[in-house]
C-alpha positions as CSV (number, residue, x, y, z in Angstrom):
1,M,33.8,-12.4,-19.5
2,S,31.5,-13.2,-16.7
3,P,27.8,-12.3,-16.8
4,K,26.9,-9.0,-15.3
5,R,25.3,-9.4,-11.8
6,P,22.3,-7.2,-11.0
7,E,23.0,-4.4,-8.5
8,R,22.1,-5.2,-4.9
9,A,20.6,-2.7,-2.5
10,L,23.1,-1.3,-0.1
11,V,20.6,-1.6,2.8
12,R,18.9,-5.0,3.3
13,P,15.1,-4.9,3.4
14,H,14.8,-6.1,7.0
15,V,17.0,-3.2,8.1
16,V,14.6,-0.7,6.5
17,T,11.8,-2.0,8.9
18,G,13.9,-2.3,12.0
19,G,13.8,-6.1,11.7
20,R,10.0,-6.3,11.7
21,A,8.4,-8.6,9.2
22,H,4.7,-7.8,9.8
23,P,2.8,-4.5,9.7
24,T,1.1,-3.2,12.8
25,R,-2.2,-3.1,10.8
26,N,-3.5,-5.7,8.4
27,I,-5.4,-3.3,6.2
28,F,-3.3,-3.5,3.0
29,D,-3.6,-5.6,0.0
30,L,-2.0,-5.0,-3.4
31,V,-4.7,-2.7,-4.6
32,T,-5.3,-0.7,-1.4
33,L,-4.8,3.0,-2.3
34,V,-2.6,5.2,-0.2
35,S,-2.3,9.0,-0.2
36,A,-0.4,11.6,1.8
37,S,-2.3,13.4,4.6
38,R,0.6,15.4,6.0
39,T,3.3,17.4,4.3
40,T,6.0,17.2,7.0
41,V,8.6,14.5,6.6
42,T,10.9,15.4,9.5
43,G,11.9,12.4,11.6
44,L,11.2,9.9,8.8
45,N,13.8,7.5,7.4
46,P,14.7,7.8,3.7
47,E,12.3,5.1,2.6
48,K,9.4,6.6,4.4
49,R,10.3,10.0,2.9
50,R,10.3,8.5,-0.5
51,V,6.8,7.0,0.1
52,M,5.6,10.5,1.2
53,E,7.0,12.0,-2.0
54,L,5.3,9.4,-4.1
55,C,2.0,9.8,-2.4
56,R,1.9,13.6,-2.6
57,G,1.3,13.2,-6.3
58,G,-2.0,11.4,-5.7
59,A,-3.3,8.0,-4.6
60,L,-1.1,5.0,-5.4
61,S,-1.7,1.4,-4.8
62,V,0.5,-0.6,-2.5
63,A,1.8,-2.5,-5.5
64,E,2.8,0.7,-7.3
65,V,4.6,2.0,-4.2
66,A,6.5,-1.2,-3.9
67,A,7.5,-1.0,-7.6
68,H,8.7,2.6,-7.3
69,L,10.8,1.8,-4.2
70,S,12.1,-1.5,-5.7
71,L,11.3,-3.2,-2.3
72,P,9.3,-6.4,-1.6
73,V,5.6,-5.8,-0.9
74,G,5.8,-7.1,2.6
75,I,8.5,-4.5,3.5
76,V,6.4,-1.8,1.9
77,K,3.3,-2.8,4.0
78,V,5.4,-2.4,7.2
79,L,6.5,1.1,6.1
80,L,2.9,2.0,5.1
81,S,1.5,0.8,8.4
82,D,4.0,2.9,10.3
83,L,3.0,5.9,8.2
84,V,-0.7,5.3,8.9
85,D,0.0,5.0,12.6
86,S,1.8,8.3,12.6
87,G,-0.9,10.0,10.5
88,H,1.2,10.7,7.5
89,I,-0.9,8.7,5.0
90,V,-4.5,7.5,4.7
91,T,-5.8,4.5,3.0
92,R,-8.9,3.7,1.0
93,A,-10.3,0.6,-0.7
94,S,-9.7,0.5,-4.4
95,V,-12.5,1.4,-6.8
96,S,-12.9,-2.1,-8.0
97,E,-13.5,-3.4,-4.5
98,A,-16.3,-0.9,-4.0
99,D,-17.8,-1.7,-7.3
100,Q,-17.8,-5.4,-6.5
101,S,-19.7,-5.0,-3.2
102,E,-22.2,-2.7,-4.9
103,N,-22.7,-5.3,-7.7
104,R,-23.1,-8.0,-5.1
105,L,-25.8,-6.0,-3.2
106,L,-27.7,-5.2,-6.4
107,R,-27.6,-8.9,-7.4
108,E,-29.0,-9.9,-4.0
109,V,-31.8,-7.4,-4.3
110,L,-32.6,-8.7,-7.8
111,D,-32.5,-12.3,-6.7
112,G,-34.9,-11.4,-3.8
113,L,-37.3,-9.7,-6.1
114,R,-37.3,-12.6,-8.5
115,A,-38.0,-15.0,-5.6
116,R,-41.1,-13.0,-4.6
117,L,-42.5,-13.0,-8.2
């Protein structure tokens, strides 16, 4: 008996993006949070509709969206950038990134105060 092969997607990833490999915006990393800003999904392909369904439940990271869709992150970034361009989703930096910049600023203030003493 031959080993069982994993199921392959019926639609190849490059077909999902119309052959594009790069997003129109370079604003996404793995922890960028995305959430739905519109409720209408008319005119969207099935993958973009699925992204909208996922994002209606609350903010998800790019990595989480890719995992739910079982698509490569690069493909998901192209889909997300299209949805940002059309106003269907909004993005925001993850909490950890905001905390890191705040910590860095506080550290710089503390270093400046120590230098003056």
